C-alpha positions as CSV (number, residue, x, y, z in Angstrom):
1,M,161.1,415.8,70.2
2,S,160.9,414.8,66.5
3,S,158.1,412.3,65.8
4,T,158.3,408.8,64.5
5,A,155.7,407.2,62.2
6,T,154.6,405.1,65.2
7,R,153.9,408.2,67.4
8,L,152.2,410.0,64.5
9,T,149.9,407.1,63.7
10,S,149.0,406.7,67.4
11,F,148.3,410.5,67.5
12,A,146.1,410.3,64.4
13,L,143.9,407.5,65.9
14,I,143.8,409.1,69.4
15,A,142.9,412.5,68.0
16,A,140.1,410.8,65.9
17,I,138.7,409.0,69.0
18,E,138.7,412.3,71.0
19,Q,137.0,414.1,68.1
20,D,134.2,411.5,68.0
21,L,133.9,411.5,71.8
22,R,133.4,415.2,71.9
23,S,131.0,415.1,68.9
24,S,128.9,412.5,70.8
25,I,128.8,414.8,73.8
26,L,127.7,417.8,71.7
27,S,125.0,415.6,70.0
28,A,123.6,414.6,73.4
29,V,123.4,418.1,74.9
30,D,122.2,421.6,74.1
31,E,123.0,425.1,75.2
32,S,120.3,424.9,77.9
33,D,122.4,422.3,79.8
34,D,124.3,423.7,82.8
35,A,128.0,423.4,82.1
36,L,129.0,423.1,85.7
37,E,126.4,420.4,86.4
38,L,127.3,418.5,83.3
39,L,131.0,418.5,83.8
40,K,131.2,418.5,87.6
41,A,133.2,421.0,89.5
42,E,136.8,419.6,89.1
43,R,136.4,418.9,85.4
44,Y,134.7,422.2,84.9
45,E,137.6,424.1,86.6
46,K,140.2,422.2,84.6
47,T,138.6,422.9,81.2
48,Q,138.1,426.6,82.2
49,Q,141.8,426.9,82.9
50,R,142.7,425.2,79.5
51,R,140.3,427.5,77.7
52,S,141.6,430.6,79.4
53,R,145.1,430.0,77.9
54,D,143.6,430.3,74.4
55,V,140.6,432.6,75.0
56,P,141.2,435.1,77.8
57,S,137.6,436.0,78.8
58,S,135.6,436.6,82.0
59,A,132.3,435.6,80.4
60,S,130.7,432.4,81.6
61,P,131.5,429.7,79.1
62,T,128.9,427.6,77.3
63,V,128.9,423.8,77.2
64,S,130.1,423.7,73.6
65,S,133.0,426.1,74.3
66,L,134.3,423.8,77.1
67,V,133.8,420.5,75.4
68,T,136.6,421.4,73.0
69,Y,139.0,421.3,76.0
70,L,138.0,417.9,77.3
71,D,140.7,415.3,77.0
72,F,140.2,411.7,76.3
73,A,139.4,410.4,79.8
74,D,137.2,413.4,80.7
75,S,135.2,413.0,77.5
76,Y,134.5,409.3,78.3
77,E,133.4,410.1,81.9
78,V,131.0,412.9,80.6
79,L,129.5,410.4,78.2
80,K,129.0,407.9,81.0
81,G,126.9,410.5,82.7
82,L,124.8,411.0,79.5
83,K,124.2,407.3,79.0
84,S,120.5,407.7,78.8
85,R,120.7,410.2,75.9
86,L,123.0,408.0,73.8
87,P,122.0,405.6,71.0
88,D,122.2,401.9,71.9
89,E,124.8,401.3,69.2
90,L,127.1,403.9,70.7
91,Q,126.6,402.6,74.2
92,R,127.7,399.1,73.0
93,S,130.8,400.5,71.4
94,L,131.7,402.5,74.5
95,A,131.4,399.3,76.5
96,L,134.0,397.7,74.2
97,F,136.1,400.8,74.8
98,A,135.9,400.7,78.6
99,P,138.5,397.9,79.4
100,Y,141.2,399.8,77.5
101,L,140.5,403.3,79.0
102,G,143.4,403.3,81.4
103,R,145.9,401.9,78.9
104,I,144.9,404.3,76.1
105,T,145.0,407.2,78.6
106,Q,148.6,406.3,79.3
107,I,149.4,406.1,75.6
108,R,147.8,409.5,75.0
109,N,149.9,411.0,77.7
110,R,153.1,409.6,76.2
111,V,152.1,411.1,72.8
112,A,150.9,414.4,74.2
113,H,153.9,414.9,76.5
114,T,156.6,413.5,74.2
115,R,157.5,410.5,76.2
116,P,158.9,407.3,74.6
117,M,156.3,404.9,73.2
118,E,156.0,401.4,74.6
119,I,156.2,398.3,72.3
120,D,152.4,397.6,72.1
121,D,151.1,401.2,72.2
122,L,150.2,401.5,68.5
123,A,148.8,398.0,68.3
124,T,146.6,398.7,71.3
125,V,145.2,401.9,69.9
126,Y,144.8,400.4,66.4
127,D,142.9,397.3,67.8
128,V,140.5,399.5,69.9
129,A,139.9,401.8,66.9
130,K,138.9,398.8,64.7
131,D,136.7,397.3,67.3
132,I,134.6,400.5,68.1
133,C,134.4,401.3,64.4
134,A,133.1,397.8,63.6
135,E,130.5,398.1,66.3
136,S,129.2,401.6,65.5
137,R,130.3,403.3,62.2
138,D,127.8,406.1,62.8
139,G,129.1,406.8,66.3
140,W,132.8,407.0,65.3
141,P,133.0,408.7,61.9
142,A,136.4,410.3,62.5
143,V,137.9,407.0,63.7
144,C,136.5,405.1,60.7
145,E,137.8,407.7,58.2
146,T,141.3,407.7,59.8
147,L,141.4,403.9,59.6
148,R,140.5,404.1,55.9
149,R,143.2,406.7,55.2
150,L,145.8,404.6,57.0
151,E,144.9,401.6,54.9
152,R,145.1,403.6,51.7
153,D,148.2,405.7,52.5
154,P,150.0,405.0,55.9
155,A,152.5,407.7,55.1
156,Y,150.0,410.5,55.3
157,V,150.6,410.8,59.1
158,L,154.1,412.1,58.4
159,G,152.5,415.4,57.5
160,L,150.7,415.7,60.8
161,T,151.7,417.9,63.8
162,I,150.9,416.4,67.2
163,S,148.5,418.7,69.0
164,L,146.4,417.2,71.8
165,V,144.6,419.0,74.7
166,S,146.8,418.8,77.7
167,D,147.8,420.5,80.9
168,P,151.3,422.0,81.2
169,D,154.1,419.4,81.6
170,E,155.3,419.6,85.2
171,A,158.6,417.8,84.3
172,P,161.8,419.8,84.0
173,L,162.6,421.5,80.7
174,H,164.3,419.3,78.2
175,N,165.2,418.9,74.6
176,L,165.5,415.1,74.6
177,P,165.1,413.7,71.0
178,A,162.8,410.9,70.0
179,P,164.6,407.7,70.8
180,E,165.2,405.1,68.1
181,F,163.2,402.6,70.2
182,D,160.1,404.9,69.9
183,E,158.9,402.6,67.1
184,T,159.6,399.3,68.7
185,G,159.8,399.7,72.4
186,F,162.8,399.3,74.6
187,F,164.4,395.8,75.0
188,G,166.6,394.5,77.8
189,R,169.2,396.6,79.6
190,R,167.0,397.1,82.7
191,K,169.9,396.6,85.1
192,E,172.0,399.1,83.2
193,V,169.3,401.8,83.1
194,D,168.7,401.4,86.9
195,R,172.4,401.6,87.6
196,I,172.7,404.8,85.6
197,K,169.8,406.4,87.4
198,K,171.1,405.4,90.8
199,A,174.5,406.8,90.0
200,I,173.1,410.1,88.7
201,K,170.8,410.5,91.8
202,G,173.8,409.6,94.0
203,A,177.2,411.2,94.5
204,Y,178.6,410.6,91.0
205,P,179.0,413.8,89.0
206,V,179.8,412.0,85.7
207,V,178.5,408.7,84.4
208,S,179.6,407.2,81.1
209,I,177.8,404.6,79.0
210,L,180.5,402.7,77.1
211,G,180.3,400.3,74.2
212,D,181.2,399.8,70.5
213,G,179.1,401.5,67.8
214,G,175.6,400.2,67.4
215,I,175.4,398.5,70.8
216,G,172.7,400.8,72.0
217,K,174.5,403.5,74.1
218,T,172.3,406.4,72.9
219,S,169.1,404.4,73.5
220,V,170.1,403.5,77.0
221,A,171.0,407.1,77.7
222,L,167.6,408.3,76.5
223,K,165.7,405.6,78.4
224,A,167.5,406.6,81.6
225,A,167.0,410.4,80.8
226,Y,163.2,410.0,80.2
227,E,162.7,408.0,83.3
228,L,164.6,410.6,85.3
229,L,162.5,413.3,83.7
230,D,159.3,411.8,85.2
231,D,160.9,410.7,88.5
232,P,159.3,412.7,91.4
233,N,162.6,412.6,93.2
234,N,164.4,414.3,90.2
235,K,166.1,417.4,91.4
236,F,167.1,418.8,88.0
237,D,165.9,422.1,86.6
238,A,166.6,421.0,83.0
239,L,167.8,418.0,81.0
240,V,169.9,419.1,78.0
241,W,170.9,416.8,75.2
242,V,173.9,417.5,72.8
243,T,175.2,415.0,70.3
244,A,178.4,414.7,68.4
245,K,177.2,411.9,66.3
246,A,179.0,412.2,62.9
247,T,177.8,409.2,60.9
248,I,174.8,407.1,60.3
249,L,174.6,403.5,58.9
250,T,172.5,403.0,55.9
251,V,171.9,399.8,53.8
252,N,174.6,400.7,51.3
253,E,177.0,403.1,53.0
254,I,178.1,404.9,56.1
255,Q,176.9,408.5,55.6
256,R,178.4,411.5,57.2
257,I,176.0,413.8,59.0
258,S,176.1,417.3,57.6
259,G,177.2,419.9,60.2
260,A,178.2,417.3,62.8
261,I,180.1,418.6,65.8
262,E,183.8,417.7,65.5
263,S,185.5,419.5,68.4
264,S,184.9,419.9,72.1
265,L,184.5,423.7,71.6
266,G,181.7,423.0,69.1
267,L,180.1,420.7,71.6
268,F,180.2,423.3,74.3
269,A,178.9,426.0,72.0
270,S,176.0,423.8,71.1
271,A,175.4,423.0,74.8
272,A,175.4,426.7,75.7
273,E,172.9,427.4,72.9
274,Q,170.6,424.7,74.2
275,L,170.9,426.1,77.7
276,G,170.6,429.8,76.9
277,G,168.8,430.2,73.6
278,E,170.0,431.3,70.1
279,R,172.1,434.2,71.3
280,A,174.0,432.0,73.7
281,G,177.1,429.9,72.8
282,K,178.6,432.8,70.8
283,S,181.2,433.8,73.4
284,D,184.9,433.3,73.1
285,D,184.8,430.7,75.8
286,P,181.7,428.5,75.6
287,I,183.1,426.2,78.3
288,D,182.9,428.9,80.9
289,E,179.4,429.8,79.6
290,V,178.2,426.2,80.1
291,L,179.8,426.0,83.5
292,S,178.0,429.2,84.5
293,Y,174.7,427.7,83.6
294,L,175.5,424.5,85.4
295,E,176.4,426.5,88.5
296,H,173.2,428.6,88.6
297,F,170.8,425.8,87.6
298,R,170.8,422.1,88.4
299,V,171.3,420.6,84.9
300,L,171.6,417.0,83.7
301,L,173.8,417.5,80.6
302,I,173.9,414.5,78.3
303,L,176.8,414.4,75.8
304,D,176.2,411.8,73.2
305,N,178.8,410.1,70.9
306,L,181.9,411.7,72.4
307,E,184.6,409.5,70.8
308,T,185.3,412.1,68.1
309,V,185.7,415.1,70.5
310,L,187.7,413.6,73.4
311,D,190.4,416.0,74.4
312,Q,191.9,417.6,77.5
313,R,189.3,420.5,77.4
314,L,186.5,418.0,77.9
315,R,188.4,416.3,80.8
316,E,189.0,419.6,82.5
317,F,185.3,420.6,82.0
318,L,184.2,417.4,83.7
319,L,186.5,417.9,86.6
320,D,185.2,421.4,87.1
321,L,181.5,420.5,87.3
322,P,179.6,422.6,89.8
323,M,177.8,420.8,92.7
324,G,174.3,419.8,91.8
325,S,174.7,419.5,88.0
326,K,175.6,416.1,86.5
327,V,176.8,414.8,83.1
328,I,176.0,411.6,81.3
329,I,178.3,410.8,78.4
330,T,178.0,408.1,75.7
331,S,181.2,407.0,74.0
332,R,183.1,404.1,72.6
333,I,186.1,405.1,74.7
334,G,186.2,405.9,78.4
335,L,187.8,409.0,79.8
336,G,189.1,407.4,83.0
337,I,187.6,410.0,85.3
338,E,183.9,408.8,85.3
339,N,181.7,406.1,86.7
340,P,181.5,403.8,83.7
341,V,178.6,401.5,82.7
342,S,179.7,399.1,79.9
343,L,177.0,397.7,77.6
344,D,177.0,394.0,76.7
345,P,175.2,392.8,73.5
346,L,171.5,392.1,73.8
347,S,170.6,388.6,74.8
348,D,169.4,386.2,72.0
349,D,165.8,386.6,73.3
350,D,165.8,390.4,73.3
351,S,167.5,390.4,69.9
352,A,164.8,388.1,68.5
353,R,162.1,390.4,69.9
354,L,163.8,393.5,68.5
355,L,164.1,391.9,65.0
356,R,160.4,390.9,65.0
357,A,159.3,394.3,66.3
358,V,161.3,396.2,63.6
359,A,160.1,393.8,60.9
360,R,156.5,394.4,62.0
361,V,156.8,398.2,62.2
362,R,158.4,398.4,58.8
363,D,156.0,395.7,57.4
364,V,158.9,393.5,56.1
365,K,156.8,390.5,55.3
366,A,159.8,388.3,54.3
367,L,160.8,388.4,58.0
368,Q,157.4,388.5,59.7
369,G,156.5,384.8,58.9
370,L,159.8,383.3,60.1
371,T,159.8,380.5,62.6
372,A,161.4,381.0,66.0
373,P,164.4,378.8,65.2
374,A,165.0,380.7,62.0
375,V,164.9,384.0,63.8
376,N,167.2,382.7,66.6
377,Q,169.7,381.5,64.1
378,M,169.8,385.0,62.4
379,V,170.2,387.0,65.6
380,K,173.0,384.7,66.8
381,S,174.9,385.8,63.7
382,M,174.2,389.5,64.5
383,K,175.8,389.1,68.0
384,G,173.2,391.1,69.9
385,H,174.0,394.5,68.2
386,P,170.8,396.5,67.8
387,A,172.3,398.6,64.9
388,Y,173.1,395.4,63.0
389,I,169.6,394.1,63.6
390,R,168.0,397.3,62.3
391,W,170.4,397.4,59.4
392,F,169.6,393.8,58.5
393,V,165.8,394.4,58.5
394,A,166.3,397.6,56.4
395,G,168.4,395.6,54.0
396,V,165.8,392.9,53.6
397,Q,163.2,395.6,53.1
398,A,165.3,397.0,50.3
399,G,165.3,393.7,48.5
400,K,168.5,392.1,49.7
401,R,168.7,388.4,50.6
402,P,169.1,387.7,54.4
403,E,172.1,385.4,53.9
404,E,173.9,388.1,51.9
405,L,173.5,390.6,54.7
406,L,174.5,388.1,57.4
407,H,177.7,387.0,55.6
408,N,178.8,390.3,54.2
409,N,178.7,392.6,57.2
410,D,181.7,394.8,56.4
411,L,179.7,398.0,56.6
412,V,178.4,397.2,60.1
413,L,181.8,396.2,61.3
414,D,183.3,399.5,60.1
415,F,180.5,401.5,61.6
416,C,180.8,399.7,65.0
417,M,184.5,399.4,65.4
418,S,186.6,401.7,63.2
419,N,186.6,404.9,65.3
420,V,187.5,402.8,68.4
421,Y,190.5,401.2,66.8
422,E,192.0,404.5,65.7
423,Y,192.1,405.8,69.3
424,L,193.9,402.7,70.8
425,S,197.5,403.0,72.0
426,D,200.2,401.0,70.3
427,E,200.5,398.8,73.4
428,A,196.8,398.0,73.4
429,K,196.9,397.2,69.7
430,S,199.8,394.7,70.3
431,V,197.6,392.9,72.9
432,L,194.8,392.7,70.4
433,R,197.2,391.2,67.8
434,S,198.4,388.6,70.3
435,M,194.8,387.6,71.0
436,Q,194.1,387.3,67.3
437,V,197.0,384.9,66.9
438,L,196.3,383.0,70.1
439,P,192.5,383.0,70.4
440,G,190.5,381.9,73.4
441,R,190.4,382.9,77.0
442,R,193.8,384.2,78.3
443,S,194.9,385.4,81.7
444,Q,196.6,388.8,82.0
445,A,199.7,386.9,83.0
446,E,199.7,385.0,79.7
447,L,199.1,388.1,77.7
448,A,201.9,389.9,79.6
449,F,204.3,387.1,78.6
450,F,203.2,387.0,75.0
451,N,203.7,390.8,74.7
452,D,206.7,391.0,77.1
453,Y,204.8,393.5,79.3
454,S,205.1,394.3,83.0
455,A,202.1,393.8,85.2
456,N,201.3,397.5,85.1
457,A,201.6,397.7,81.3
458,I,199.3,394.7,80.7
459,Q,196.7,396.0,83.2
460,S,196.7,399.4,81.6
461,S,196.3,397.9,78.1
462,L,193.5,395.6,79.2
463,L,191.6,398.4,80.9
464,E,191.9,400.4,77.7
465,L,190.5,397.5,75.7
466,M,187.8,396.8,78.2
467,T,186.5,400.4,77.9
468,T,186.3,400.0,74.1
469,N,184.5,396.6,74.1
470,F,187.1,395.0,71.9
471,V,187.8,392.6,74.8
472,Q,185.4,391.0,77.3
473,M,186.4,389.9,80.8
474,Q,185.3,386.5,82.0
475,G,185.5,384.4,85.2
476,A,187.7,381.3,85.7
477,S,187.8,378.7,83.0
478,A,189.2,375.2,82.8
479,G,193.0,375.3,83.0
480,H,193.0,378.9,84.4
481,T,191.8,378.0,88.0
482,S,190.5,381.0,89.8
483,E,192.1,383.7,87.6
484,T,190.0,386.2,85.5
485,T,190.5,385.7,81.8
486,Y,190.1,387.9,78.7
487,E,188.8,387.2,75.2
488,L,188.1,389.1,72.1
489,T,184.4,390.0,71.6
490,D,182.8,388.4,68.6
491,F,182.4,391.8,66.8
492,G,185.9,392.8,67.7
493,K,187.4,389.5,66.3
494,Q,185.4,389.8,63.1
495,Y,186.5,393.4,62.6
496,L,190.2,392.7,63.3
497,D,190.3,389.6,61.1
498,K,188.8,391.6,58.2
499,R,190.6,395.0,58.7
500,H,193.7,394.4,60.7
501,T,195.3,391.0,60.0
502,V,198.5,390.2,61.8
503,K,201.7,390.2,59.8
504,S,203.5,386.9,59.4
505,I,206.6,387.9,61.3
506,E,204.6,389.1,64.4
507,R,202.3,386.0,64.1
508,Q,205.4,383.8,64.3
509,L,206.7,385.7,67.3
510,F,203.5,385.2,69.3
511,E,203.3,381.5,68.3
512,N,206.9,380.9,69.4
513,R,206.2,382.6,72.7
514,S,203.2,380.4,73.3
515,K,205.2,377.2,72.5
516,Q,208.0,378.4,74.8
517,L,205.5,379.0,77.6
518,T,203.8,375.6,77.1
519,A,207.2,373.8,77.1
520,L,208.2,375.5,80.3
521,G,204.9,374.7,81.9
522,V,205.2,371.0,81.1
523,T,208.7,371.0,82.8
524,L,207.4,372.7,85.9
525,Q,204.4,370.4,86.1
526,A,206.8,367.4,86.0
527,E,208.9,368.9,88.8
528,S,205.8,369.5,90.8
529,T,204.7,365.9,90.5
530,A,208.1,364.5,91.3
531,S,208.8,366.4,94.5
532,P,205.7,368.3,95.6
533,Y,207.0,368.9,99.2
534,D,210.2,370.5,98.2
535,P,210.0,374.2,99.1
536,K,211.7,375.1,95.8
537,T,209.1,373.2,93.7
538,I,206.3,375.4,92.2
539,D,202.8,374.0,92.4
540,I,201.2,374.2,89.0
541,R,197.4,373.9,88.9
542,G,196.8,374.4,85.2
543,S,198.1,376.1,82.0
544,G,197.0,379.4,83.3
545,D,199.7,379.3,85.9
546,F,202.6,378.7,83.5
547,S,203.5,382.4,82.9
548,V,203.6,383.3,86.6
549,A,205.4,380.1,87.5
550,R,208.1,381.2,85.1
551,L,208.5,384.4,87.1
552,L,208.7,382.4,90.3
553,R,211.4,380.2,88.9
554,E,213.3,383.4,88.1
555,S,212.7,384.5,91.7
556,L,214.2,381.2,93.0
557,R,217.3,381.7,90.8
558,H,217.8,385.1,92.2
559,Y,217.5,383.6,95.7
560,E,220.1,380.9,94.9
561,R,222.5,383.7,93.9
562,G,221.8,385.6,97.1
563,Q,219.9,388.4,95.3
564,F,217.0,388.5,97.7
565,D,215.6,391.9,96.6
566,S,215.5,390.8,92.9
567,A,213.8,387.6,94.0
568,L,211.1,389.5,95.9
569,L,210.5,391.8,93.0
570,S,209.7,388.8,90.8
571,C,207.3,387.5,93.4
572,R,205.6,390.9,93.6
573,E,205.2,391.0,89.8
574,G,203.6,387.5,89.9
575,Q,201.2,388.7,92.7
576,L,200.1,391.6,90.5
577,L,199.6,389.5,87.4
578,A,197.7,386.7,89.2
579,P,196.5,387.9,92.6
580,G,194.7,384.5,93.2
581,Y,197.8,382.3,92.7
582,H,199.0,381.2,96.1
583,E,202.5,380.2,95.0
584,S,203.5,383.9,94.4
585,W,203.0,384.4,98.1
586,R,204.4,381.0,99.2
587,I,207.7,381.6,97.4
588,E,207.9,385.1,98.9
589,A,207.4,383.5,102.4
590,F,210.2,381.0,101.6
591,I,212.6,383.9,100.6
592,Q,211.6,386.1,103.5
593,T,212.4,383.2,105.9
594,A,215.9,383.0,104.3
595,R,216.3,386.7,104.9
596,R,215.3,386.1,108.6
597,D,212.3,388.4,108.2
598,T,209.9,386.1,110.0
599,L,207.1,388.6,110.4
600,S,206.9,389.2,106.6
601,A,207.3,385.5,106.0
602,R,204.4,384.7,108.2
603,A,202.2,387.4,106.5
604,A,203.0,385.9,103.1
605,Y,202.2,382.4,104.3
606,E,198.9,383.6,105.7
607,R,198.0,385.2,102.3
608,A,198.9,382.0,100.5
609,H,196.9,379.9,102.9
610,E,193.8,382.2,102.4
611,L,194.0,381.5,98.7
612,E,194.7,377.7,98.9
613,P,193.7,376.4,102.4
614,N,193.4,372.8,101.3
615,S,196.9,372.4,99.7
616,A,198.7,369.6,101.5
617,T,202.1,371.0,100.4
618,L,201.3,374.5,101.6
619,N,199.9,373.2,104.9
620,Y,203.1,371.2,105.4
621,L,205.5,374.1,104.5
622,Y,203.5,376.7,106.5
623,G,203.1,374.4,109.5
624,S,206.8,373.5,109.4
625,F,207.7,377.3,109.4
626,L,205.5,378.0,112.4
627,V,207.0,375.0,114.4
628,D,210.6,375.6,113.4
629,E,210.4,379.3,114.1
630,G,208.5,378.6,117.4
631,M,205.9,381.2,116.3
632,D,202.7,379.2,116.8
633,L,203.2,375.6,117.8
634,D,199.5,374.7,118.0
635,L,198.5,376.2,114.6
636,G,201.7,374.6,113.1
637,L,200.7,371.2,114.4
638,N,197.1,371.7,113.1
639,L,198.4,372.5,109.6
640,L,200.8,369.6,109.6
641,Q,198.0,367.2,110.6
642,K,195.8,368.6,107.7
643,A,198.7,367.9,105.4
644,A,198.8,364.3,106.7
645,H,195.3,363.7,105.5
646,A,196.4,363.8,101.9
647,D,196.9,360.7,99.8
648,Q,200.5,359.2,99.8
649,V,201.8,361.3,102.6
650,P,205.6,361.3,102.7
651,P,207.5,360.3,105.9
652,A,208.8,363.9,106.1
653,V,205.3,365.2,107.0
654,I,204.9,362.7,109.8
655,I,208.4,363.4,111.1
656,Q,207.6,367.1,111.3
657,I,204.5,366.2,113.2
658,A,206.6,364.2,115.7
659,W,208.9,367.3,116.0
660,A,205.9,369.5,116.7
661,H,204.7,367.1,119.5
662,I,208.2,367.2,121.1
663,Q,208.1,371.0,121.0
664,L,204.7,370.8,122.8
665,Q,206.1,368.2,125.3
666,D,203.6,365.6,124.1
667,Y,206.1,362.8,124.1
668,D,203.6,359.9,123.8
669,S,202.3,361.4,120.5
670,A,205.8,362.2,119.4
671,I,206.8,358.5,119.8
672,A,203.7,357.3,118.0
673,S,204.3,359.7,115.1
674,A,208.0,358.7,114.8
675,S,207.0,355.0,114.8
676,H,204.4,355.7,112.1
677,A,207.0,357.4,110.0
678,L,209.2,354.3,110.1
679,T,206.3,352.2,108.7
680,L,206.2,354.4,105.6
681,R,209.4,353.0,104.1
682,P,211.4,356.2,104.5
683,T,214.7,356.9,102.8
684,N,217.8,356.2,105.0
685,A,218.0,359.9,105.8
686,D,214.4,360.2,106.8
687,G,214.5,356.9,108.6
688,S,217.5,358.0,110.7
689,V,215.7,361.3,111.6
690,A,212.5,359.4,112.6
691,L,214.5,356.9,114.7
692,V,216.5,359.6,116.5
693,M,213.4,361.7,117.2
694,G,211.5,358.7,118.6
695,L,214.4,357.7,120.8
696,R,214.8,361.3,122.1
697,A,211.1,361.5,122.9
698,A,211.3,358.1,124.7
699,E,214.3,359.2,126.7
700,V,212.7,362.4,127.7
701,W,209.4,360.6,128.3
702,G,211.1,358.0,130.5
703,T,212.9,360.6,132.6
704,A,209.7,362.5,133.0
705,K,207.9,359.4,134.1
706,L,210.6,358.6,136.8
707,V,210.4,362.1,138.2
708,N,206.6,361.8,138.5
709,Q,206.9,358.5,140.3
710,L,209.4,360.0,142.8
711,K,207.1,362.9,143.4
712,A,204.3,360.5,144.1
713,W,206.4,358.4,146.5
714,K,207.5,361.4,148.6
715,Q,203.9,362.5,149.2
716,P,202.7,361.7,152.8
């Protein structure tokens, strides 16, 4: 792992503390002291083992030869046993040190074993160093000198090599690099990291981390990898990191990385070299070489920044993974054969914390004194992109004005989005253009209409756009009822508006389609209001239903021409585009009834009723079907009675209830319902039906009553 300034500074201070602790021990003992008694058995054995790796010798070691191999916590414990021999000043400084012993021991282990640093690690070590130096300069000479050097020249640590006394790392072999968050700590994304770890430890052979450039894919991959490295349930023999990162974002330009991997073969050659050493990766087929390693060892292979090397060879490799080995990939574009984890931007709170952390680490005073509202306003403009935040801080550090960096972010947009756009299909690009012209949240049915796409075509395009983070999926919104909607991401919209404006001819086409759809929707809504209980009337809940209602209108036209198969195809298309819209299923039920396929009709009615159980119109039509077809008289009556609870119930609903009662031979209720229908000022036709139905029930009821009286009279 390469080292950051944060890690090296922490190392310098920890090494100085350990040096002074050991010196204090040596000052308090002499060679006549028994090493075993002084160190105690377990500590004595541990230092013996450490020493033997450097100095193979069978001779009994002296106290001074073993003290060199005491680590931080051991040195402190030995000094506690020598308390009576220590100066009062040193004892007081050790007392200051005591509350932080566990925390600094953890920090030391992260430094010694190349684990990611936490956000407050350096601050903790620095504060403790200042406190103990202030209490006892004579007792901590190395610490005081290190603090002085850091104040004069903080960059001197860049020339240091981390070397701390430690036992062998029991974690699997790895070549994980220092993460970018080593300086600042890791912010947010806890759920995503846990999901990646769960998938890797589960049955998934490949997990992808998807998102546009600068969203933090590499950091999330490294966070998950380092946590897996120290997981006691980790089954891997090695964790291998290979990156195809080709560019880096600087304040003034996007720089190309010299020697970047640009093909999948180069990627596999690099992976083989990491797995097998310098002589590996030179074969004619590095893919087979890597697969062989993954077959014989359990390897977690992490392939970073793959969008520039995606090809069929990589897909075939992932499909051929041996059992036991796993792959994590980070990319702006999904492969379609993996378990994807898409990254959303950081929250405003996490963005603000990151900005403050980067500004503190880089000592950008112009940003360190900002108020919380000022920081929040800045991070909102940066849309939760960690790369943008780091670039912004670096720009301010370089002397640029914050407002200039916030309003002229072309470099960031190019870095984050350009590679993604190049890989999009023409169909997906057309969907993006329609969303540019017609902004806001759109259902897939609307987008299908704007682009003249089938359900399968729009779903394929939206899936492609979702995996590139140009488009975000959202729940229902006003005017779209229960349907999922789609909208351009903030970064995606900014990039498209600056780099890929829509031509005027195509803009006009999309605008005209939108006007056409709105006009049709208004007409359909008017029809729905005028005659809601007509089975050929389409129920419109909001503007999100317009495009599917158009298809259902076509379906009814096919029906009127006797083209039942074409009518059903239009219904099925509507069901694919808007699975939650009940009318696609209700119209299918109407057509299936006309075809005399009552079983299919009932199944379609049931699906419609599941989606919209409180629709008075649907309850009336479904209930009427069940009663007229004699399929389920009790359920039919129940549905009709639910429909009758609506406001302004038409006489037709009550007449149908009367008919259901007649079918069930409940003539009293049938007469009551028919009488009620006559009070609702029915049309002449409805009034005639209600009158005839009431008279028929009365006639049957009267006859039945006479028969019952005769039976009673004949009884002895």
